[in-house]
N, C-alpha and C positions, 0 to 999 in steps of 0.2 A: 105968410101963414107965421105965427109967433111962436118960437120955441120955448117951452117950459124947463125949467131944470130938471123936472122930474123926468124928461124923455129922455135925455141925457143919462139922468141915474139908470133910468131902464136899460137903455143901449149898453153902458158898460159892464153893468151884471150880466146880462145874457151874453157879452161877449167874455168876461171874467168866467162863468159858470161852462162854457162851452171849453176854454181852455183848461180847465180841471177835469172835464169828463176826458178829453183828447189826452190829458197825461194818463190818467187812470187808466185808461184803454191802453195806451202803450206800455204802461208799467205791467198790466196784465198780461198784455201778448209777449213781452221781453223773454217771459220765463225765469224773471229774477226770484228766488225763493229765499233771500235771506242768506242763511246761514249755509254753507256747503260742508262737505266733509264726510265722513265715514268711509266706508269700504266698496268699491263698485267690483260687480261681477258679470260677466258676460253670460249669455244662456242662449243656444240653437234651438230654433222653433221650426216646425214644418209650416205653421202659418200662425198670423198673430192678429186676425180680424178681431178688430175692437179694441186693440190697444194702440196707445199715442204716447209721445213724449209728454212725460209728467204722469202717467197714468200711476196710480196708486202701487205698493208692492207691500204685500204683508208677509210676515211672518208667522206662522202657526195662527193665523187669524187676526193678528194685532197689526195695526199699521207700521211698518218698517222704513219706509223710503220711497222711492219713485223713480220711474224709467227715465233714465239720462240721454238712451239714445236707442235709435233704430236703424239698421241699416242691411242691406239684402246681401247673401252670400254670393259672391263670383262663382262662375262655372268652375274656375280652378280650384278654388277651397271646397265646394260641393263635391268635386272629384277627388280630391284627397283625403276627404272623411271618410271613416269607416263604414264597411258596407251599410250598417243598421242606421248608421246618421246620414247618408245621401241625401234621405227626403228632407232635409232641413233646407229652409230658403232664405231664413231670418235669423240675424244677430240683434238681441236686445241688451242694452247695456243698463243694469239697473244699480243705482246708488242706495245703499243701505245705511242707516244712522249708526253710529257709534255705540249706542244702547243694545243693540241685536248680537245676540250671543255669535261666536263663531260658527261658522258653517260647516256640518259635519258632511264628511263622503256619501252618506247615504241620504241626503236632504234631497228630496223628490219636488222639482220646480213644473208647476202648471199653470194654465190659464184659467181663470173663474171669475165668478159672478155670483152676488147673492141672490139675484131674481132673475128674471128673463129679460126684464127690462131695465135694470140697473147697469152702470158702467162694467165692464170687465176690469180685471187687475192680475198682476204677475203674484201667485200664490208658493211660499216657500212652505215645506213641511218643517217640523223642526229636527228630524233625525232623532238619532240615538245619541245620549250624552257620551257615552264609551266610543263612541267613530271615531276613528280620526279625523282631523280638520284637513279641509281643502287646501290645496298648496294656492298661493298666488298666481293669477294667471290662468289657472283651470277654467274651461269653457265648459260649463253644467249643460246637461242636456235636458230640454224642457219638453212637456208633454203640453198638446194643443186641447183646446176646448173643443168638445164636442157639441156642434150647433143642431138647434132644433130641425132646419134642414136636412141634416146626415142620420138624424134617428128617423125622419118621415121616409 
């Protein structure tokens, strides 16, 4: 069987396209977001169903950052927490952009979504402008989202 130059061209094109697609997939899965920076905060939640690393964080409804990490609290950490916070099971680390104003002490953090079918995000309320700012390393208390199953 005689091989044409076009056969080699098609084979090389398929291989090159496969390598480009593989590289794009690895880039997307690596979580590389380009510019890092900003401030990070930790928030304790009783349940973070629907939240994952790289989920969006919003401040007063505007995009403000992303979830940088999620980890389960150890039994020792849960037992050492104040009585009203012992129901927390997960600590979420969020990375906020430099453009986000300082976080006030009365800021509320919750899990939310735009619709029943949309992805969930971590929502920071704006808090009051006159409230004192949170100190570095302060762990915020988050409110879990109410699910449709819990309502039913």
